[in-house]
C-alpha positions as CSV (number, residue, x, y, z in Angstrom):
1,M,-30.5,28.7,-1.0
2,E,-31.7,28.5,2.7
3,L,-35.0,30.1,1.7
4,L,-35.5,27.5,-1.0
5,Q,-34.7,24.6,1.3
6,R,-37.0,25.9,4.0
7,R,-39.8,26.2,1.5
8,V,-39.3,22.5,0.4
9,E,-39.4,21.4,4.1
10,L,-42.6,23.3,4.7
11,E,-44.3,21.8,1.6
12,Y,-43.2,18.3,2.7
13,Q,-44.5,18.9,6.2
14,S,-47.9,20.0,4.9
15,K,-48.2,17.2,2.4
16,F,-51.4,15.8,3.8
17,H,-53.1,19.2,3.8
18,N,-52.1,20.1,0.3
19,P,-54.3,18.5,-2.5
20,L,-51.5,18.9,-5.1
21,L,-49.0,17.0,-3.0
22,Q,-51.5,14.3,-2.1
23,N,-51.7,13.4,-5.8
24,L,-48.0,12.6,-6.0
25,P,-47.5,8.9,-6.9
26,N,-45.5,8.0,-3.8
27,H,-45.3,4.4,-2.7
28,M,-47.2,3.1,-5.7
29,K,-46.0,-0.4,-6.5
30,K,-45.5,-1.6,-10.1
31,T,-43.9,-4.3,-12.2
32,P,-40.7,-2.6,-13.4
33,F,-39.3,-2.6,-16.9
34,R,-35.9,-2.9,-15.3
35,N,-35.4,-5.1,-12.3
36,C,-33.2,-3.7,-9.5
37,P,-29.7,-3.4,-11.1
38,I,-28.0,-4.5,-7.9
39,C,-30.1,-7.4,-6.4
40,E,-32.4,-8.0,-9.4
41,C,-35.5,-7.8,-7.2
42,K,-38.8,-7.1,-9.0
43,N,-40.6,-5.5,-6.0
44,V,-40.3,-1.7,-6.3
45,E,-42.2,1.4,-5.3
46,V,-42.6,4.4,-7.5
47,L,-41.2,7.6,-5.9
48,H,-41.6,10.0,-8.8
49,T,-42.3,10.1,-12.5
50,Q,-39.9,12.3,-14.5
51,R,-40.8,13.7,-17.9
52,F,-38.8,15.5,-20.6
53,V,-39.3,17.1,-23.9
54,L,-36.4,15.9,-26.1
55,P,-34.9,16.9,-29.4
56,Q,-35.9,15.0,-32.5
57,G,-33.9,11.8,-33.0
58,H,-33.0,11.6,-29.3
59,P,-32.4,7.8,-28.4
60,L,-33.6,8.0,-24.8
61,P,-37.2,7.9,-23.5
62,K,-39.1,11.0,-22.7
63,E,-40.2,9.8,-19.3
64,Y,-39.4,7.2,-16.6
65,D,-40.4,6.4,-13.0
66,V,-37.8,6.8,-10.2
67,V,-38.3,3.6,-8.2
68,Y,-37.1,2.2,-4.9
69,C,-36.1,-1.4,-4.4
70,E,-37.9,-3.0,-1.5
71,N,-35.2,-5.6,-1.0
72,C,-31.9,-3.7,-1.0
73,S,-33.0,0.0,-0.8
74,F,-31.6,1.1,-4.1
75,A,-33.2,3.9,-6.0
76,Y,-33.0,4.0,-9.8
77,A,-34.7,5.0,-13.0
78,D,-37.1,2.4,-14.3
79,T,-36.4,3.2,-17.9
80,P,-37.7,1.2,-20.9
81,A,-34.4,2.0,-22.7
82,R,-31.6,-0.5,-22.9
83,Q,-27.8,-0.2,-22.6
84,V,-27.4,0.0,-26.4
85,D,-29.6,3.2,-26.3
86,Y,-27.3,4.8,-23.7
87,D,-24.2,3.8,-25.6
88,R,-25.6,5.5,-28.6
89,Y,-26.5,8.6,-26.6
90,Y,-23.0,9.0,-25.2
91,A,-21.3,8.3,-28.6
92,D,-23.5,10.6,-30.6
93,F,-24.9,13.2,-28.1
94,S,-22.0,13.5,-25.7
95,K,-21.7,16.9,-24.1
96,Y,-18.4,15.9,-22.5
97,E,-16.2,16.3,-25.6
98,D,-16.9,20.1,-25.5
99,N,-14.5,21.8,-23.1
100,Q,-16.8,24.7,-22.6
101,T,-20.0,22.8,-21.6
102,G,-18.7,19.4,-20.5
103,T,-16.9,18.3,-17.4
104,G,-13.9,15.9,-17.0
105,G,-11.4,18.0,-18.9
106,G,-10.6,20.4,-16.1
107,E,-11.2,23.5,-18.2
108,S,-13.3,25.3,-15.6
109,L,-11.9,26.4,-12.2
110,Q,-14.3,24.1,-10.4
111,D,-13.7,21.1,-12.6
112,A,-10.0,21.6,-12.3
113,E,-10.1,21.7,-8.5
114,R,-12.3,18.6,-8.4
115,L,-10.0,16.6,-10.6
116,E,-6.8,17.7,-8.9
117,K,-8.2,16.7,-5.5
118,T,-9.3,13.3,-6.9
119,A,-5.9,12.7,-8.3
120,E,-4.3,13.4,-4.9
121,C,-6.8,11.1,-3.2
122,I,-5.9,8.3,-5.7
123,A,-2.2,8.9,-5.1
124,E,-2.6,8.2,-1.4
125,F,-3.5,4.6,-2.3
126,I,-1.5,4.0,-5.5
127,I,2.1,4.7,-4.4
128,D,4.0,3.2,-7.3
129,K,4.4,5.8,-10.1
130,N,4.8,2.9,-12.6
131,A,1.4,1.6,-11.7
132,H,-0.9,1.0,-14.7
133,I,-4.0,3.2,-14.3
134,L,-7.1,3.1,-16.5
135,D,-9.7,5.9,-16.4
136,I,-13.0,4.6,-17.7
137,G,-15.2,7.3,-19.1
138,C,-12.2,9.7,-19.1
139,A,-14.0,12.5,-21.0
140,N,-11.3,14.9,-22.1
141,G,-8.6,13.3,-19.9
142,G,-8.6,15.9,-17.1
143,L,-8.1,13.4,-14.3
144,L,-5.3,11.7,-16.2
145,K,-3.6,15.0,-16.7
146,Y,-3.4,15.6,-13.0
147,L,-2.2,12.1,-12.3
148,Q,0.5,12.7,-14.9
149,Q,1.5,15.9,-13.1
150,L,1.9,13.8,-9.9
151,G,4.4,11.6,-11.7
152,Y,2.4,8.6,-12.9
153,L,3.9,7.1,-16.1
154,C,1.5,4.4,-17.3
155,L,-1.9,6.1,-17.9
156,F,-4.7,5.0,-20.1
157,G,-8.2,6.4,-20.9
158,L,-11.3,4.8,-22.3
159,D,-14.4,6.8,-23.5
160,P,-17.2,6.0,-26.0
161,S,-16.9,9.4,-27.6
162,P,-14.2,9.4,-30.4
163,N,-13.6,13.1,-29.8
164,C,-13.0,12.6,-26.1
165,A,-10.6,9.8,-26.8
166,E,-8.8,11.9,-29.4
167,N,-8.6,14.9,-26.9
168,T,-7.2,12.6,-24.2
169,A,-4.6,11.1,-26.5
170,K,-3.1,14.6,-27.0
171,L,-1.9,14.4,-23.4
172,P,1.8,13.5,-23.4
173,G,2.4,9.9,-22.4
174,V,-1.3,9.0,-22.1
175,K,-2.9,6.3,-24.3
176,S,-6.6,6.5,-24.9
177,F,-9.1,4.2,-26.7
178,V,-12.6,4.5,-28.0
179,G,-15.0,2.2,-26.2
180,S,-16.9,1.5,-23.0
181,L,-17.3,-1.2,-20.4
182,F,-19.6,-2.9,-22.8
183,T,-17.7,-2.3,-26.0
184,P,-14.0,-2.4,-25.1
185,P,-11.5,-1.9,-27.9
186,D,-9.9,-4.8,-29.7
187,I,-6.6,-4.3,-27.7
188,V,-6.5,-6.3,-24.5
189,L,-7.0,-4.0,-21.5
190,S,-6.3,-6.0,-18.3
191,D,-4.0,-6.3,-15.3
192,F,-4.4,-2.7,-14.2
193,D,-3.2,-1.7,-10.7
194,C,-6.0,0.9,-10.6
195,V,-9.2,1.3,-12.5
196,I,-11.0,4.6,-12.1
197,V,-14.7,4.9,-12.7
198,S,-15.6,8.4,-11.6
199,H,-19.1,9.8,-12.1
200,T,-19.9,7.1,-14.6
201,L,-21.9,4.3,-12.9
202,E,-24.8,6.6,-12.4
203,H,-25.1,6.6,-16.2
204,I,-25.0,2.9,-16.8
205,Y,-28.0,0.6,-17.4
206,D,-26.4,-2.8,-16.9
207,L,-24.6,-2.2,-13.6
208,K,-23.9,-5.9,-12.9
209,I,-22.2,-6.4,-16.3
210,A,-20.3,-3.1,-15.8
211,V,-18.8,-4.0,-12.5
212,K,-17.8,-7.5,-13.6
213,Q,-15.9,-5.9,-16.5
214,I,-14.2,-3.5,-14.0
215,N,-13.2,-6.7,-12.1
216,K,-11.7,-8.2,-15.3
217,F,-9.6,-5.1,-16.0
218,L,-8.0,-5.3,-12.5
219,K,-5.0,-7.4,-11.6
220,P,-5.1,-9.3,-8.3
221,G,-4.3,-6.8,-5.6
222,G,-5.4,-3.9,-7.7
223,Y,-7.8,-1.2,-6.7
224,A,-11.0,0.1,-8.2
225,Y,-11.5,3.8,-7.4
226,I,-15.3,4.6,-7.6
227,E,-17.0,7.9,-7.3
228,V,-20.7,8.6,-7.8
229,P,-23.2,11.3,-6.8
230,D,-24.4,10.7,-3.2
231,A,-28.2,10.3,-3.4
232,S,-28.5,10.1,0.3
233,R,-27.6,13.8,0.4
234,Y,-29.5,15.1,-2.7
235,S,-31.9,17.0,-0.4
236,E,-29.1,19.0,1.2
237,F,-27.8,20.4,-2.1
238,I,-30.8,21.3,-4.3
239,V,-29.9,24.0,-6.8
240,T,-32.5,23.3,-9.4
241,P,-35.7,21.1,-9.1
242,F,-35.1,17.4,-9.7
243,Q,-31.5,18.2,-10.9
244,D,-30.4,14.6,-10.5
245,F,-33.5,13.0,-12.1
246,N,-32.2,13.8,-15.6
247,V,-31.8,12.0,-18.9
248,E,-28.4,10.7,-18.0
249,H,-28.5,9.8,-14.3
250,I,-30.4,6.6,-14.0
251,N,-28.8,5.1,-10.8
252,H,-28.9,6.8,-7.4
253,F,-26.4,5.4,-4.9
254,S,-26.1,5.6,-1.2
255,P,-22.9,4.3,0.5
256,R,-24.8,1.1,1.3
257,S,-26.0,0.4,-2.2
258,L,-22.6,1.2,-3.7
259,T,-20.9,-1.3,-1.3
260,N,-23.6,-3.9,-2.1
261,L,-22.8,-3.6,-5.8
262,F,-19.1,-4.2,-5.5
263,C,-19.3,-6.8,-2.8
264,S,-21.6,-8.8,-5.0
265,I,-18.6,-9.5,-7.4
266,G,-16.1,-10.1,-4.6
267,L,-14.3,-6.8,-4.3
268,T,-13.3,-5.8,-0.8
269,P,-14.1,-2.3,0.4
270,V,-10.9,-0.7,1.7
271,H,-12.0,2.9,2.2
272,I,-15.4,4.7,1.7
273,G,-15.9,8.4,2.2
274,N,-18.0,11.3,1.1
275,K,-17.1,14.7,-0.3
276,V,-18.7,17.9,-1.6
277,F,-17.3,19.8,-4.6
278,D,-18.6,22.7,-6.7
279,S,-20.0,21.5,-10.0
280,S,-20.2,25.2,-11.0
281,P,-19.9,28.5,-9.1
282,K,-22.0,28.3,-5.9
283,S,-23.4,24.9,-6.9
284,P,-22.1,22.4,-4.3
285,Y,-22.6,18.8,-5.2
286,P,-22.4,15.7,-2.9
287,A,-20.5,12.5,-3.8
288,I,-19.5,9.2,-2.5
289,Y,-16.0,7.8,-3.3
290,G,-14.2,4.7,-2.3
291,F,-11.5,2.1,-3.0
292,W,-12.4,-1.6,-3.6
293,K,-9.6,-4.1,-3.7
294,K,-9.5,-7.2,-5.9
295,E,-8.1,-10.0,-3.8
296,S,-6.3,-12.9,-5.4
297,D,-8.8,-15.2,-7.1
298,F,-9.4,-18.3,-5.1
299,Q,-9.5,-20.6,-8.1
300,D,-6.3,-19.1,-9.5
301,N,-4.6,-19.6,-6.2
302,I,-5.6,-23.3,-6.1
303,N,-4.4,-23.7,-9.8
304,R,-1.1,-22.1,-8.9
305,Y,-0.7,-24.5,-6.0
306,I,-1.4,-27.5,-8.3
307,V,1.2,-26.3,-10.9
308,N,3.9,-25.6,-8.3
309,S,3.3,-28.9,-6.5
310,Q,3.6,-30.8,-9.8
311,I,6.9,-29.0,-10.5
312,M,8.2,-30.3,-7.1
313,M,6.9,-33.8,-7.8
314,N,8.7,-33.8,-11.2
315,Q,11.9,-32.8,-9.3
316,F,11.5,-35.7,-6.9
317,E,11.0,-38.0,-9.9
318,A,14.2,-36.8,-11.4
319,K,16.0,-37.6,-8.2
320,L,14.6,-41.1,-8.0
321,Q,15.5,-41.8,-11.6
322,S,19.1,-40.9,-10.8
323,I,19.0,-43.4,-7.9
324,W,17.9,-46.3,-10.0
325,K,21.1,-46.0,-12.1
326,N,23.2,-47.2,-9.2
327,C,21.0,-49.5,-7.1
328,H,18.1,-51.9,-7.3
329,Q,17.0,-52.3,-3.7
330,V,16.2,-49.4,-1.3
331,I,14.9,-48.6,2.1
332,V,12.2,-45.9,2.4
333,W,12.3,-43.8,5.5
334,G,9.0,-42.2,6.3
335,T,5.5,-43.3,5.5
336,G,3.6,-40.0,5.8
337,Q,1.7,-38.0,3.2
338,L,4.6,-37.5,0.9
339,A,5.6,-41.1,0.9
340,I,2.2,-42.4,0.0
341,K,2.0,-39.8,-2.9
342,L,5.4,-40.8,-4.2
343,L,4.3,-44.4,-4.2
344,A,1.3,-43.5,-6.3
345,E,2.7,-40.9,-8.6
346,T,6.4,-41.7,-9.2
347,S,8.8,-44.5,-10.2
348,L,9.1,-45.4,-6.5
349,S,6.0,-47.6,-7.1
350,K,8.2,-49.9,-9.2
351,A,11.2,-50.0,-6.9
352,E,12.3,-53.0,-4.9
353,I,11.7,-51.8,-1.4
354,V,13.2,-54.0,1.3
355,A,11.7,-52.0,4.2
356,F,9.7,-49.1,5.3
357,V,11.0,-47.3,8.4
358,D,9.1,-44.8,10.5
359,G,9.9,-43.2,13.8
360,N,6.2,-42.7,14.7
361,P,5.0,-45.7,16.9
362,V,1.5,-45.2,15.5
363,N,2.7,-46.3,12.0
364,Q,5.1,-49.1,13.1
365,G,3.7,-52.6,12.5
366,K,1.3,-51.5,9.8
367,V,1.7,-52.8,6.3
368,L,2.2,-50.5,3.4
369,N,2.4,-51.7,-0.2
370,G,2.7,-55.3,1.1
371,I,5.6,-54.5,3.3
372,Q,5.6,-54.1,7.1
373,I,6.7,-50.8,8.6
374,I,9.5,-51.1,11.1
375,S,11.1,-48.9,13.7
376,P,14.6,-47.4,13.4
377,N,15.8,-49.8,16.1
378,E,14.7,-52.8,14.0
379,L,16.6,-51.4,11.1
380,S,19.8,-51.7,13.2
381,I,18.8,-55.2,14.4
382,K,18.2,-56.5,10.9
383,K,21.5,-54.9,9.7
384,L,19.9,-53.7,6.5
385,K,22.5,-51.7,4.5
386,E,20.6,-50.7,1.3
387,P,20.5,-47.0,0.3
388,I,17.8,-45.1,2.2
389,I,15.4,-42.8,0.5
390,I,14.1,-40.3,3.0
391,A,10.5,-39.6,2.0
392,S,10.1,-36.5,4.0
393,T,10.9,-32.9,3.1
394,L,10.7,-32.0,6.8
395,H,13.4,-34.4,7.9
396,Q,15.6,-35.0,4.9
């Protein structure tokens, strides 16, 4: 491993003296098939062209350019394929449903250790064992199994492969569904306390749509747990040439680009870290992980304020209606914000008001609704004895 890394460094250092390396298409600009998935910029540089020989009937392209966004510094595959092609690939060509060759089921020692540590990490943030947790791209349910062992009771899985969903459903107490972020099942999946998207976003073409869907699945105050390969450390963990420039991995995240993606939909980063795990024996692999919190939606908060305020106003109206049964003339004490709203929105507007009283000298002497506002002392002088409506929740 050290010898291989040293060789790569020497080749990089001698780039301008090596005719073969000089022919690499570094920094060549192009108009992309796929605008930057994070910022939608069209200005990209080609870093590498990756080619494959694929089986007959394979839905994905046999080559693509790895490009770098000049605006937000994101690296990604400029593939001519579309999300529907990747959906078909994972539904029909998925390797993850096979416990022997796929990951996500915890069958191998390395995969089991990775999933167990991830479950423990999630448990540090999601304390409530009754929390509703959804694992998107759950494969064979390995992570859900370890969460179950930690005592979580409301676990759900979602995967485009019917076999993966079926394997996950065999776990006691776990519900699973066939579908993806783009093709969710007919059943409503929402209001989750935690949505897990682990080693999935690097596979997704339409990133912006994907993260918006993650946001929809979350309840206000819920957490998105995100884990992806750490492209900023690829060069430190080379096992095979261009191992991460493969058919499946089309997005290459750094901590900065992952944060940019989720902040763009309003999720708040709570914790971001990095890790290294063994993807197979003696094959360390770098990853970024983090928790993003869905704060209460601003519009929802305003709407809730309006509804609750109207309920209070209706209660005030009911009180006023009870007053009119016993009297016809009233004194209104207070001419502040509540009083002027009651005059506009309730039956107080039709009442026979003999006087407005206010203790604030600034308001005294002014005319409200055709009636002069007097001081408390004037109320005594005039010997007014009508019932008093105190139009102030602070002083009633």
